[in-house]
C-alpha positions in Angstrom: 14.6 -0.9 3.1 16.6 -2.9 0.8 19.9 -1.8 0.2 19.7 -1.7 -3.3 16.7 0.6 -3.6 17.5 3.6 -5.7 15.3 6.6 -6.3 15.6 10.2 -7.3 16.9 12.2 -4.8 17.5 15.7 -5.1 20.8 17.1 -4.0 21.2 19.8 -1.1 22.2 22.9 -2.4 23.6 24.7 0.7 25.0 21.5 2.5 28.0 19.2 1.4 27.3 16.0 -0.2 29.9 13.4 -2.1 29.5 12.8 -5.5 28.7 9.1 -4.8 28.5 6.8 -2.1 28.1 6.5 1.5 29.3 9.3 3.9 29.1 9.7 7.5 30.9 11.6 10.5 33.1 14.7 9.4 36.6 14.3 10.0 40.0 16.3 10.1 38.4 19.7 9.6 41.0 22.7 9.1 41.4 26.0 7.6 44.6 26.6 5.9 44.5 30.3 5.8 42.6 30.0 2.5 40.4 27.2 2.1 38.3 24.9 4.7 39.1 21.4 4.8 36.5 18.8 5.4 37.6 15.2 5.5 34.6 12.7 6.3 33.8 8.7 6.6 33.6 7.6 3.1 33.1 4.3 1.4 34.8 4.6 -1.7 32.7 1.1 -2.9 29.2 2.1 -2.5 26.1 3.5 -0.7 26.2 1.4 2.7 28.6 1.7 5.8 32.0 -0.1 5.0 35.3 -0.1 3.7 35.9 3.3 5.9 38.3 5.6 4.1 38.9 9.6 4.6 36.9 11.4 1.7 37.8 15.4 1.4 36.8 18.2 0.3 37.5 21.9 0.2 35.4 25.1 0.4 36.4 29.1 0.8 32.9 29.9 2.0 31.6 27.1 3.8 29.0 26.4 1.3 30.2 25.4 -2.2 32.4 22.5 -1.9 34.9 20.7 -4.3 35.4 17.2 -3.9 38.9 16.1 -4.1 40.6 12.6 -4.4 40.2 10.2 -1.3 42.9 11.4 1.2 43.6 8.0 3.3 42.2 4.5 2.0 41.4 1.7 4.2 43.9 -0.8 4.2 43.7 -4.6 4.0 43.7 -4.7 7.7 42.2 -2.0 9.1 39.6 0.6 8.3 40.3 4.4 8.9 37.7 5.7 11.5 37.0 8.7 12.6 40.0 11.4 13.5 41.1 15.1 13.7 44.3 17.2 11.5 46.6 19.1 12.9 49.1 21.5 11.3 52.4 20.9 12.7 54.0 24.4 12.4 56.9 23.5 14.9 57.7 20.4 13.3 57.3 18.7 16.6 56.8 15.5 14.5 59.9 15.9 12.3 57.6 15.0 9.3 58.3 18.4 7.9 61.2 18.8 4.8 61.9 22.4 6.3 59.9 24.0 3.6 56.1 23.3 4.6 54.7 22.6 7.8 53.2 19.1 7.7 49.2 18.3 8.3 49.2 15.3 10.4 46.1 13.3 10.5 45.2 11.4 13.8 42.6 8.7 13.1 41.5 5.2 14.9 42.9 2.0 12.8 39.9 -0.1 13.3 40.9 -3.7 12.6 38.6 -5.2 10.2 38.2 -8.3 12.5 36.9 -6.1 15.2 39.4 -7.2 17.6 41.0 -3.9 18.1 40.9 -0.4 17.9 44.0 2.3 18.3 45.2 5.4 17.2 47.3 6.1 14.1 48.9 8.7 12.2 49.6 9.7 8.9 51.2 13.0 7.1 50.7 15.5 4.4 53.3 17.8 2.9 51.0 19.2 0.0 49.0 20.9 2.3 46.3 18.2 3.0 45.8 16.4 -0.6 48.1 13.2 -0.2 49.0 11.2 3.1 51.8 9.2 3.9 51.1 6.7 6.6 53.5 6.3 9.5 55.4 2.9 9.2 55.4 2.6 13.0 51.5 2.6 13.1 50.0 2.7 15.9 51.1 5.3 17.9 48.1 4.7 20.9 47.1 1.2 21.6 44.6 0.4 24.5 44.2 -3.0 23.5 40.8 -2.0 23.2 38.1 -3.1 20.7 36.0 0.5 21.4 38.6 3.1 21.7 38.5 5.6 19.1 37.5 9.0 17.6 40.7 11.0 18.6 40.7 14.8 18.6 43.9 16.2 18.9 44.5 20.2 19.9 47.6 22.5 20.5 47.4 23.4 24.6 49.2 26.6 25.2 50.3 27.6 28.4 52.7 29.5 30.7 54.8 26.3 30.8 54.7 25.5 27.0 52.9 23.9 24.6 52.3 20.5 23.8 49.7 18.5 22.1 46.3 16.9 23.8 44.1 14.1 22.5 40.9 13.4 23.4 39.4 9.8 22.7 36.7 7.6 23.8 36.1 4.4 25.7 33.0 4.3 24.0 31.4 1.4 26.0 32.8 3.0 29.0 31.4 6.3 28.2 34.9 7.6 29.3 36.6 10.5 27.5 40.5 9.9 28.0 43.1 12.5 27.7 46.6 12.3 26.7 49.6 14.5 26.0 52.1 14.5 23.2 55.0 16.5 22.5 55.6 14.9 19.0 52.3 13.3 18.0 53.8 9.8 18.0 54.4 9.3 21.8 51.5 9.5 24.0 50.8 9.8 27.7 47.5 9.2 29.6 46.7 12.3 31.8 43.2 11.8 32.8 39.7 10.5 32.0 36.1 12.4 31.9 32.8 10.2 32.6 31.0 8.4 32.6 28.3 11.6 33.3 25.2 12.7 32.2 23.4 10.9 29.3 25.2 7.4 29.0 22.0 5.4 27.2 24.3 5.0 24.6 28.0 4.5 23.7 29.9 7.7 23.9 31.8 8.8 20.4 33.4 11.6 18.7 34.4 13.9 21.5 35.6 17.3 21.2 37.3 19.8 23.5 38.1 23.6 22.9 37.6 26.7 24.2 34.7 29.4 24.0 34.4 33.0 24.7 31.2 34.4 26.2 29.9 36.8 24.6 30.0 40.5 25.7 32.8 39.5 27.9 36.8 38.7 28.0 36.1 35.5 29.7 37.0 32.1 27.8 35.3 28.4 28.7 36.4 25.2 28.1 33.4 22.9 26.6 33.7 19.3 26.0 31.3 17.8 23.3 30.3 14.1 23.4 28.6 12.2 20.7 25.7 9.7 22.1 24.2 6.5 20.3 21.8 5.6 21.2 19.9 8.1 23.8 19.8 11.5 22.2 17.1 13.5 23.4 15.0 13.0 20.1 15.9 9.1 19.8 18.7 7.3 18.5 21.9 10.0 18.1 22.7 12.9 19.4 25.3 15.4 21.1 25.4 16.3 24.7 28.2 19.0 25.8 29.7 19.9 29.2 31.2 23.6 30.3 33.9 23.8 32.5 37.4 23.9 32.8 40.9 22.3 31.4 44.1 22.8 33.0 46.3 20.8 30.6 45.6 17.5 32.5 41.6 17.5 33.7 38.5 18.4 32.6 36.5 19.9 35.5 32.5 20.4 34.5 31.0 23.7 36.2 28.2 21.4 37.3 29.0 17.2 37.9 25.7 15.4 36.6 24.8 12.0 37.8 24.1 9.7 35.0 21.0 8.6 33.5 20.3 5.8 31.2 16.7 6.6 30.2 15.6 6.8 26.7 12.5 8.9 27.6 13.7 12.2 29.5 11.8 13.0 32.7 12.3 16.7 31.6 13.6 18.2 28.0 16.1 20.4 30.2 17.6 17.6 31.4 21.2 17.8 30.1 22.8 20.1 27.8 22.3 19.4 24.2 23.9 20.7 21.0 21.1 19.9 19.1 17.3 18.6 20.0 16.7 17.5 16.1 17.1 14.2 14.9 19.7 14.4 12.7 22.9 16.0 14.3 25.8 13.7 15.1 29.6 13.6 15.5 30.0 17.5 15.0 33.4 18.7 14.9 35.3 21.6 15.1 38.0 23.1 12.8 41.5 23.6 13.5 43.4 26.5 12.7 40.5 29.4 13.6 41.0 31.8 16.1 38.5 31.4 19.2 36.4 34.0 18.3 35.5 32.0 15.3 35.0 28.4 16.4 33.3 26.9 13.7 31.7 23.5 13.8 30.3 20.8 11.1 28.3 17.6 11.6 26.7 14.7 10.0 23.3 15.1 9.3 21.9 11.9 10.3 20.4 9.2 12.9 22.0 5.7 13.0 18.2 4.8 13.7 17.8 4.8 10.1 21.2 6.1 8.5 21.9 2.9 6.6 17.9 2.3 5.2 17.7 5.5 3.6 16.9 6.1 0.0 19.4 6.6 -2.3 20.5 8.0 -5.6 23.8 6.7 -5.9 24.9 8.9 -3.4 23.9 8.6 1.0 24.4 11.5 3.4 25.2 15.1 4.0 26.8 17.1 6.3 25.0 20.1 8.3 25.7 23.6 7.6 28.7 25.3 9.4 28.0 26.7 12.7 29.8 29.5 14.2 29.8 29.1 18.2 29.9 30.9 21.3 28.8 31.3 24.7 25.8 33.1 26.3 25.4 33.4 29.8 22.4 34.0 31.2 20.6 35.7 34.5 21.2 32.5 36.6 24.7 32.1 35.5 24.2 29.6 33.2 25.7 28.8 30.1 24.5 28.2 26.7 26.4 27.6 23.3 25.1 30.0 20.9 24.9 29.0 16.7 24.9 30.8 13.9 24.9 29.2 10.7 27.7 30.4 8.6 28.0 31.0 4.6 24.7 32.5 3.9 24.2 35.1 1.3 23.6 38.6 3.2 20.7 40.6 1.5 18.0 43.1 3.1 14.9 41.7 3.3 11.9 43.3 4.0 10.3 42.1 7.0 6.0 41.3 6.6 3.6 41.7 9.3 2.2 38.2 9.9 -1.8 38.8 10.1 -3.9 36.7 12.0 -5.0 33.5 10.5 -2.9 32.1 7.4 -0.3 33.3 5.9 1.1 32.1 2.6 5.0 32.2 2.1 5.9 31.3 -1.6 9.4 29.7 -1.7 9.9 27.4 -4.5 13.7 27.0 -3.6 16.3 26.4 -0.6 15.1 29.4 1.6 15.5 31.1 5.2 12.4 31.9 6.9 12.8 34.0 9.6 10.3 34.8 12.4 10.1 37.3 15.0 7.8 37.2 18.0 7.6 40.6 20.1 5.3 39.7 23.0 6.2 37.3 25.7 4.4 35.1 26.6 3.4 34.6 22.7 0.6 33.2 20.9 1.2 29.8 19.3 1.8 30.1 15.7 2.4 27.3 13.4 4.5 27.1 10.3 3.6 24.2 7.9 5.8 23.0 4.9 4.3 21.8 1.7 5.1 20.1 -1.6 3.9 21.4 -5.1 0.9 18.7 -5.1 -0.6 20.7 -1.3 0.7 17.8 0.4 2.3 18.3 3.9 6.3 17.8 4.3 6.7 18.8 8.0 5.1 21.1 10.7 6.9 23.3 13.2 4.9 24.8 16.0 6.4 27.7 18.2 5.1 28.1 22.0 6.5 30.6 24.7 8.3 27.8 26.2 8.7 24.9 23.3 9.4 24.5 19.7 8.0 21.3 17.8 8.8 20.0 14.7 6.7 16.9 13.5 8.3 15.6 10.4 6.0 13.0 8.1 7.0 9.8 6.7 7.5 11.2 3.2 9.8 9.0 1.3 11.4 6.9 4.0 9.7 3.8 4.6 11.3 2.9 8.0 9.5 3.1 11.5 11.6 5.5 13.1 11.4 8.0 10.7 8.5 9.8 10.9 8.4 11.5 14.3 7.9 14.7 16.4 11.2 16.7 18.2 10.6 19.0 20.9 12.7 21.5 22.1 12.6 23.8 25.3 13.0 27.5 24.9 15.5 29.4 27.3 12.8 31.7 29.5 12.9 35.4 30.9 13.0 36.8 27.1 10.9 39.7 25.9 11.4 38.8 22.1 11.9 35.2 20.5 13.2 34.6 17.0 13.2 31.7 15.2 15.3 31.6 11.9 14.4 28.0 9.4 16.6 27.1 7.1 15.1 24.8 4.4 17.3 23.2 1.4 16.6 19.9 -0.4 16.3 17.5 1.9 16.7 18.8 5.4 15.5 21.8 8.0 17.7 23.5 10.5 16.0 25.5 13.1 17.9 27.9 15.4 15.3 29.4 18.1 16.2 32.4 20.8 19.1 34.2 19.3 20.8 30.6 18.3 20.6 29.2 21.6 18.9 26.6 20.6 19.0 24.1 17.4 17.0 21.7 16.0 18.1 19.9 12.9 16.1 17.2 11.0 16.4 15.5 7.2 13.5 15.7 5.0 15.1 12.9 3.1 14.1 12.8 -0.8 12.2 16.0 -0.6 12.8 19.1 -3.0 13.2 22.5 -1.2 9.3 23.0 -0.6 7.0 25.2 -3.2 5.3 26.5 -0.2 4.9 27.3 3.4 2.0 28.4 5.3 2.3 30.8 8.4 -0.8 30.6 10.9 -0.9 32.9 14.1 -3.4 33.8 16.2 -4.8 37.3 16.8 -2.5 39.6 18.7 0.4 37.6 18.0 2.3 40.6 16.9 4.6 38.2 14.6 6.5 39.4 11.6 8.3 37.1 9.1 11.4 36.9 6.3 11.6 35.1 3.6 14.9 35.1 1.6 15.8 32.8 -1.2 19.1 31.2 -1.2 20.6 30.5 -4.2 22.6 31.6 -7.3 23.4 30.5 -10.5 26.9 28.8 -8.4 24.5 27.1 -6.1 22.0 25.9 -8.5 24.4 24.4 -10.8 24.8 21.6 -7.9 21.6 20.4 -8.1 
């Protein structure tokens, strides 16, 4: 699709988009006690990928975002690639002025001639609005062309606290782990990988703790994005559960590597999302452990550069609250819950055998519940106002499929059928379907499964039909998700 092709594309109401130009990975997510800060890969000059800088937006509810001026602009010699932010409350960096804690960005300085990628820092004394690049950058340089995406956390132990960085040697499929006392001087501690899926390069690592639901237990989680080679094709995100002792991450299960694009089993590996469009997700700094929250880029490098645009291109996923659920076999799953949606009591309707028409016409949340196991298959079809099909969701006892039509996207890899295996052993299955202009996010099995797909260029569907078999014992709820504040974003 030509880069210059511009068409009318309705903006999402429940997801962040920039006012204009290109965006991709979320960067530097942090909570300052009052506002959530979202930085993001941004091209200030056009709708294609290039001139990477850090855009910036803030929100109090993770739905309504105010875009602010560019926070860190690309330079003549290097672009500003992905990274993270920490608030240096103890002023270990020395950037503070004694009145406010410096907000420190750690990012990849990517040489414009593609000869080197190193880690650099910049600091802010006005709460993350404007940044000053450190004069002695880079702070970490391996002499590598593919060393990037630093995520920094504060590690607390009985012996004291220090900064830990995870970054990737992308081509080697390794997560490198470093330690620093001051955010300027870094010492290599260990590395992780390659393990599990390695068909593509590794990118955008994240390391954090999650609580295990219903217990006092905490586990460490290492997230690694992969492109290509994701479970749905192209970009994807896998995760590893284990322990971190301040030096080494040790997974509970050591996995052999596989580089196949055709998975022998959908249950091969642990995936944060089974859809085509959930990549480079990272967590927020500054939130308590029981409020760990993640946002991802809602796209796929298979076709991201070729999507139709309306002067802007790219959006973020809904914010997700994360924790862990342990099954009867002792296996941990990440559980995701979408945040920021309005809460309302919505009457539940019994789904009759055959076809049930669900009127929507705006961004909406459709909740399906099946109270028997195994369930009878059910099909949720999404339609435009002219009765043409946008996409179709099929729910079975052990599998959910989402079939996406080509629609307004003329790209050979866009029309696709995504499959998501469901955990077994549950007497009841719930499926939540969040539909916005241009996207669908499907959470199932109490949030233990997630499938995210773009519906690029599509206004929120006019209506849906739910077809269930006799005796399916299914019910559904429908909630329209907009008010005047959200509607004004369209």
